[in-house]
C-alpha positions in Angstrom: -143.9 -20.1 -12.7 -141.3 -17.6 -11.4 -143.1 -15.2 -9.1 -141.6 -11.7 -8.6 -142.4 -8.3 -7.3 -141.6 -5.2 -9.3 -141.3 -1.6 -8.2 -139.7 1.6 -9.7 -137.8 4.2 -7.8 -138.5 7.9 -8.3 -135.4 8.2 -10.4 -136.7 5.6 -12.8 -134.7 2.5 -11.7 -136.8 -0.6 -12.3 -136.3 -3.3 -9.6 -137.5 -6.9 -9.8 -137.3 -9.3 -6.8 -137.8 -13.0 -6.9 -137.9 -14.8 -3.5 -136.3 -18.3 -3.5 -135.8 -19.7 0.0 -134.0 -22.8 -1.2 -130.7 -21.2 -1.9 -128.1 -19.5 0.4 -126.7 -17.5 -2.5 -128.4 -14.3 -3.8 -128.0 -13.2 -7.4 -128.0 -9.6 -8.5 -128.2 -8.6 -12.1 -128.1 -5.1 -13.7 -129.0 -4.5 -17.3 -128.0 -1.1 -18.8 -130.0 -0.5 -22.0 -127.0 0.3 -24.1 -125.2 -1.8 -26.7 -123.2 -1.4 -29.8 -126.4 -0.2 -31.7 -126.3 3.0 -29.6 -122.8 4.0 -30.8 -121.7 6.7 -33.2 -120.6 5.0 -36.4 -117.3 6.8 -36.1 -116.8 5.8 -32.5 -117.7 2.1 -32.2 -116.7 -0.4 -29.5 -117.7 2.0 -26.7 -120.4 -0.2 -25.1 -117.9 -3.1 -24.8 -115.1 -0.8 -23.6 -117.4 0.3 -20.9 -118.1 -3.2 -19.7 -114.3 -3.3 -18.9 -114.2 0.3 -17.5 -117.0 -0.5 -15.0 -114.5 -2.9 -13.2 -111.8 -0.2 -13.1 -113.0 1.3 -9.8 -115.5 4.0 -8.7 -115.0 7.1 -6.6 -115.4 5.4 -3.3 -114.3 1.9 -4.2 -110.9 1.9 -6.0 -111.1 -1.9 -6.8 -114.5 -3.3 -7.5 -113.4 -7.0 -7.2 -111.7 -6.8 -3.8 -114.6 -6.2 -1.4 -116.8 -8.5 -3.4 -114.3 -11.4 -3.2 -113.7 -10.8 0.6 -117.5 -11.0 0.9 -117.5 -14.4 -0.9 -119.0 -13.0 -4.1 -118.3 -13.6 -7.8 -119.1 -11.4 -10.8 -118.9 -11.0 -14.5 -120.5 -9.1 -17.4 -121.2 -9.2 -21.1 -122.1 -6.8 -23.9 -124.0 -7.3 -27.1 -125.7 -5.2 -29.8 -128.6 -4.2 -27.5 -127.6 -4.1 -23.9 -124.8 -4.5 -21.3 -125.3 -7.0 -18.5 -123.5 -7.0 -15.1 -124.2 -9.9 -12.7 -122.9 -11.2 -9.4 -123.7 -13.9 -6.8 -123.0 -13.3 -3.1 -123.9 -15.1 0.2 -127.2 -13.6 1.4 -125.8 -12.2 4.7 -123.5 -10.0 2.6 -126.0 -8.8 0.1 -125.9 -5.1 1.1 -122.3 -5.1 -0.1 -123.6 -5.8 -3.6 -125.9 -2.8 -3.3 -123.0 -0.6 -2.2 -120.8 -1.8 -5.1 -123.3 -1.5 -7.9 -124.7 1.9 -6.8 -121.3 3.4 -6.4 -120.3 2.6 -10.0 -123.7 3.8 -11.3 -123.3 7.0 -9.4 -119.7 7.9 -10.1 -117.2 5.8 -12.0 -113.6 6.8 -11.5 -112.3 8.0 -14.8 -108.6 8.1 -14.4 -106.2 8.3 -17.4 -104.6 5.2 -16.0 -107.9 3.2 -15.9 -108.8 4.2 -19.4 -105.4 3.3 -20.7 -105.3 -0.1 -19.0 -108.8 -1.0 -20.3 -108.1 0.4 -23.7 -105.1 -1.9 -24.1 -107.2 -4.9 -22.8 -109.8 -4.3 -25.5 -107.3 -3.7 -28.3 -105.6 -7.0 -27.3 -109.0 -8.7 -27.3 -109.8 -7.3 -30.8 -106.4 -8.6 -32.2 -106.6 -11.9 -30.5 -110.3 -12.8 -31.2 -111.0 -11.0 -34.5 -107.8 -10.5 -36.4 -105.3 -13.2 -35.4 -107.7 -16.1 -35.1 -108.8 -18.4 -37.9 -112.3 -17.2 -39.1 -112.1 -14.4 -36.5 -113.1 -11.6 -38.9 -116.2 -13.4 -40.1 -118.6 -10.9 -38.4 -116.5 -7.9 -39.4 -117.4 -9.0 -43.0 -120.8 -10.6 -42.7 -122.5 -7.9 -40.7 -121.8 -5.0 -43.1 -122.7 -7.3 -46.0 -126.2 -7.9 -44.4 -126.7 -4.4 -43.0 -126.2 -1.2 -44.9 -127.6 1.5 -42.6 -128.6 0.0 -39.2 -125.9 0.1 -36.5 -126.0 -3.8 -36.4 -123.6 -3.4 -39.3 -120.6 -3.6 -36.9 -119.9 -6.2 -34.2 -119.9 -5.4 -30.4 -116.1 -5.2 -30.4 -116.3 -2.3 -32.9 -115.7 -1.6 -36.6 -111.9 -1.2 -36.2 -109.2 -0.9 -33.6 -108.6 2.8 -34.3 -112.0 3.7 -32.8 -110.8 2.4 -29.4 -107.2 3.6 -29.8 -108.5 7.2 -30.4 -111.2 7.2 -27.7 -110.7 10.3 -25.6 -111.6 10.9 -21.9 -114.2 13.3 -23.1 -115.8 10.7 -25.4 -115.9 8.1 -22.6 -117.4 10.5 -20.0 -120.1 11.6 -22.4 -121.0 7.9 -23.2 -121.2 7.2 -19.4 -123.3 10.3 -18.7 -125.7 9.4 -21.5 -126.4 5.7 -20.8 -125.3 4.7 -17.3 -128.3 6.1 -15.4 -131.0 4.6 -13.1 -133.8 5.3 -15.6 -131.8 3.3 -18.3 -131.2 0.3 -16.0 -133.1 -2.7 -14.7 -132.0 -4.2 -11.4 -133.1 -7.8 -10.6 -132.5 -9.9 -7.5 -133.2 -13.6 -6.9 -132.6 -15.6 -3.7 -133.6 -16.0 -0.1 -134.4 -12.3 0.4 -136.9 -10.2 2.3 -138.7 -8.0 -0.2 -139.3 -5.2 2.3 -135.5 -5.2 3.0 -134.7 -5.1 -0.8 -137.0 -2.0 -1.1 -135.2 -0.3 1.7 -131.7 -1.0 0.4 -132.8 0.0 -3.2 -133.9 3.3 -1.9 -130.9 3.8 0.4 -128.2 2.9 -2.2 -129.8 3.9 -5.5 -132.5 6.4 -4.6 -130.3 9.5 -4.5 -128.7 8.9 -7.9 -130.1 11.4 -10.4 -131.9 10.3 -13.5 -130.4 11.4 -16.9 -130.9 15.0 -17.7 -132.6 14.3 -21.0 -134.3 11.2 -22.4 -132.4 8.9 -24.7 -133.6 9.5 -28.3 -133.1 6.2 -30.1 -133.9 7.3 -33.6 -132.0 4.4 -35.1 -132.0 4.2 -38.9 -134.3 1.5 -40.3 -132.7 -1.1 -42.5 -134.3 -1.0 -45.9 -136.0 -4.2 -47.3 -133.3 -6.2 -49.1 -134.3 -6.5 -52.8 -131.3 -8.4 -54.2 -129.0 -11.2 -53.0 -125.5 -10.2 -52.0 -122.3 -12.1 -51.9 -118.7 -11.7 -51.0 -115.6 -14.0 -51.3 -112.5 -13.7 -49.2 -109.3 -15.7 -49.0 -107.6 -16.3 -45.6 -105.0 -18.5 -44.0 -107.5 -21.0 -42.5 -107.5 -24.8 -42.4 -110.6 -25.3 -44.5 -113.2 -23.4 -46.7 -116.2 -22.1 -44.9 -119.7 -20.9 -46.0 -121.7 -18.3 -44.2 -125.3 -17.2 -45.1 -127.5 -14.7 -43.5 -131.2 -13.6 -43.9 -133.0 -10.8 -42.1 -135.6 -11.7 -39.5 -138.2 -9.7 -37.6 -137.3 -8.1 -34.2 -137.1 -10.2 -31.0 -140.6 -9.1 -29.8 -142.3 -10.2 -33.0 -144.4 -13.4 -32.8 -142.3 -14.9 -35.7 -139.3 -15.0 -33.4 -140.5 -18.4 -32.1 -140.9 -19.7 -35.7 -137.3 -18.7 -36.6 -136.0 -20.2 -33.4 -137.7 -23.6 -34.1 -136.6 -23.5 -37.7 -133.0 -23.2 -36.6 -133.5 -26.1 -34.2 -135.1 -28.3 -36.8 -132.2 -27.6 -39.2 -129.2 -28.0 -36.8 -129.9 -28.6 -33.1 -128.1 -31.8 -32.3 -127.1 -35.0 -34.2 -130.6 -35.9 -35.1 -131.2 -32.6 -36.8 -131.7 -32.4 -40.6 -128.5 -30.7 -41.6 -126.3 -32.9 -39.4 -127.9 -36.0 -40.8 -127.9 -35.0 -44.4 -124.9 -32.7 -44.9 -122.5 -34.2 -42.4 -123.4 -37.8 -41.9 -124.9 -38.8 -45.2 -123.3 -36.6 -47.9 -120.1 -35.8 -46.0 -120.0 -32.3 -47.4 -119.4 -30.4 -44.1 -117.4 -31.2 -41.0 -119.7 -28.9 -39.0 -122.8 -26.9 -39.8 -125.0 -24.6 -37.7 -128.2 -22.6 -38.1 -129.0 -20.0 -35.4 -130.7 -16.6 -34.9 -129.3 -13.5 -33.4 -132.6 -12.6 -31.7 -131.8 -8.9 -31.6 -134.2 -6.2 -30.3 -134.4 -4.7 -33.8 -134.5 -6.8 -37.0 -131.9 -9.5 -36.6 -130.4 -12.3 -38.7 -130.9 -16.0 -39.3 -127.4 -17.4 -40.0 -126.3 -20.7 -41.5 -122.6 -21.4 -41.2 -120.5 -24.5 -42.1 -117.0 -25.7 -42.6 -116.5 -27.6 -45.8 -115.0 -31.1 -46.0 -111.7 -31.3 -48.0 -112.3 -31.4 -51.8 -115.9 -30.2 -51.6 -116.7 -27.2 -53.9 -118.4 -24.1 -52.6 -121.1 -24.4 -55.2 -121.9 -28.0 -54.1 -121.9 -27.0 -50.5 -124.3 -24.1 -51.1 -126.6 -26.1 -53.3 -126.9 -28.8 -50.6 -127.8 -26.2 -48.0 -130.3 -24.6 -50.3 -131.9 -28.0 -50.8 -132.4 -28.4 -47.1 -133.9 -24.9 -46.9 -136.3 -25.7 -49.8 -137.6 -28.8 -48.0 -138.7 -26.8 -45.0 -140.4 -24.3 -47.3 -142.2 -26.9 -49.4 -143.1 -29.7 -47.0 -144.9 -29.5 -43.6 -142.5 -30.5 -40.8 -143.4 -33.9 -39.3 -145.4 -33.6 -36.1 -143.0 -35.7 -34.1 -140.1 -33.6 -35.4 -141.7 -30.4 -34.3 -142.7 -32.0 -30.9 -139.1 -33.1 -30.4 -137.6 -29.6 -30.9 -140.3 -27.9 -28.7 -139.6 -30.5 -25.9 -135.9 -29.5 -26.1 -136.7 -25.8 -25.9 -139.0 -26.5 -22.9 -136.2 -28.5 -21.2 -133.9 -25.5 -21.6 -136.5 -23.2 -20.2 -136.9 -25.4 -17.1 -133.1 -25.4 -16.7 -133.1 -21.6 -16.9 -135.3 -21.6 -13.8 -133.0 -23.7 -11.6 -130.4 -21.2 -10.4 -131.0 -17.9 -8.7 -128.6 -16.3 -11.2 -130.5 -17.5 -14.3 -133.7 -16.3 -12.8 -132.3 -12.9 -12.0 -130.8 -12.5 -15.5 -134.0 -13.7 -17.3 -136.3 -11.5 -15.3 -134.2 -8.5 -16.2 -134.0 -9.5 -19.9 -137.7 -10.0 -20.3 -138.4 -6.8 -18.5 -136.2 -5.1 -21.1 -138.3 -6.8 -23.8 -141.4 -5.1 -22.3 -142.6 -7.2 -19.3 -140.7 -9.6 -16.9 -143.9 -11.8 -16.9 -143.0 -12.8 -20.5 -140.4 -15.2 -18.9 -143.3 -17.3 -17.6 -145.1 -17.4 -21.0 -142.2 -18.6 -23.2 -143.1 -22.3 -23.2 -146.7 -21.4 -24.2 -145.4 -19.2 -27.1 -143.3 -22.1 -28.5 -146.2 -24.6 -28.0 -148.5 -22.4 -30.0 -146.3 -22.6 -33.2 -147.9 -24.8 -35.9 -146.4 -26.8 -38.7 -147.9 -24.3 -41.1 -146.3 -21.4 -39.3 -142.9 -23.0 -39.8 -143.5 -23.5 -43.5 -144.9 -20.0 -44.2 -142.2 -18.2 -42.2 -139.5 -20.3 -43.9 -140.9 -19.3 -47.3 -140.7 -15.6 -46.5 -137.4 -15.9 -44.7 -135.4 -17.8 -47.3 -136.6 -16.0 -50.4 -133.6 -16.0 -52.8 -133.4 -12.2 -53.0 -132.9 -12.0 -49.2 -129.7 -14.1 -49.0 -126.3 -12.6 -47.9 -123.5 -15.1 -48.7 -119.9 -15.0 -47.5 -117.5 -17.5 -49.1 -114.5 -17.9 -46.9 -111.8 -19.7 -48.8 -108.6 -21.2 -47.5 -105.6 -20.0 -49.4 -103.4 -22.9 -48.3 
């Protein structure tokens, strides 16, 4: 059980505090509820560009990293479809420095032409390196728009295309910041050997005077229509081996079926004792690697199966073998011991996620974003309550043939 206190400032900033007297390091995590799903379809990649811009200096602090490093702290950030997460760890006696740093860049980021240009080039380089010039790098630039036709999940976090970042103006960037980087669109969580009264004082002192956004964010995101027909696409690329990618739509992260999907993916491909590894890699030698995983998005996400084919294996044979594994989980009840084993693994991971102050701060913020930080303490229970029948019924709905999106990625060597 991870105990915590929660309070909200007048400007809407949600603050969560977990006291852990066993660690000399304090973790601070800030979630801004903005991801690539909040972007204009003609101006994508902004949430990710902002993750970089937030380290470019604020009005009172020209270089974010310098004072943090002097204080013995470390930091990083990540962006996804749904939110942007900034996190740091710092010795407890220097914690107020973290409040100063984070509040200053929430209050007033320094938008200089130089900072924008530097970060723009960093992101463009990242786009080229990771998505265009790397084997299989453009998979999600292809698979996402195959699976999604109207929802903004149809482009990856990096953006649809480089030109959107190349053409980003100072006006565009300032408008994005003004809309999303506000206290009432943020969750601050702190874990470590802290005094809760002191945290309340510092939260008020450093964040209390920052104004909430002038108007509420209206997230009227287009709803992805029900898929009625299977879709497929074939591409040829300079890659070492053929690869197969399949995707099916799942319910949103807060739906009870999330736990079913997660366990189905583990039964199929988590570790060397999993079904797909044993059958498709070890026994039939059709694939060199195969994975099943879920995106777990706030809106309806994807269940993805991906695999690299062994030399000489046809795409048709590879797909048929995967389909056979998916049929088994729809037709036969999973063995009790097999289900127990994957649930035990999940529970072990949940225990691990409670060990460090940073993991606790990040998780409390994440579950608060889902609706209630207390959900973090109920996860094991949710997985435990999934039955063998739940697995079979959900698999039947999930893997219906008309819901498949298939990308055949062929080597043109």
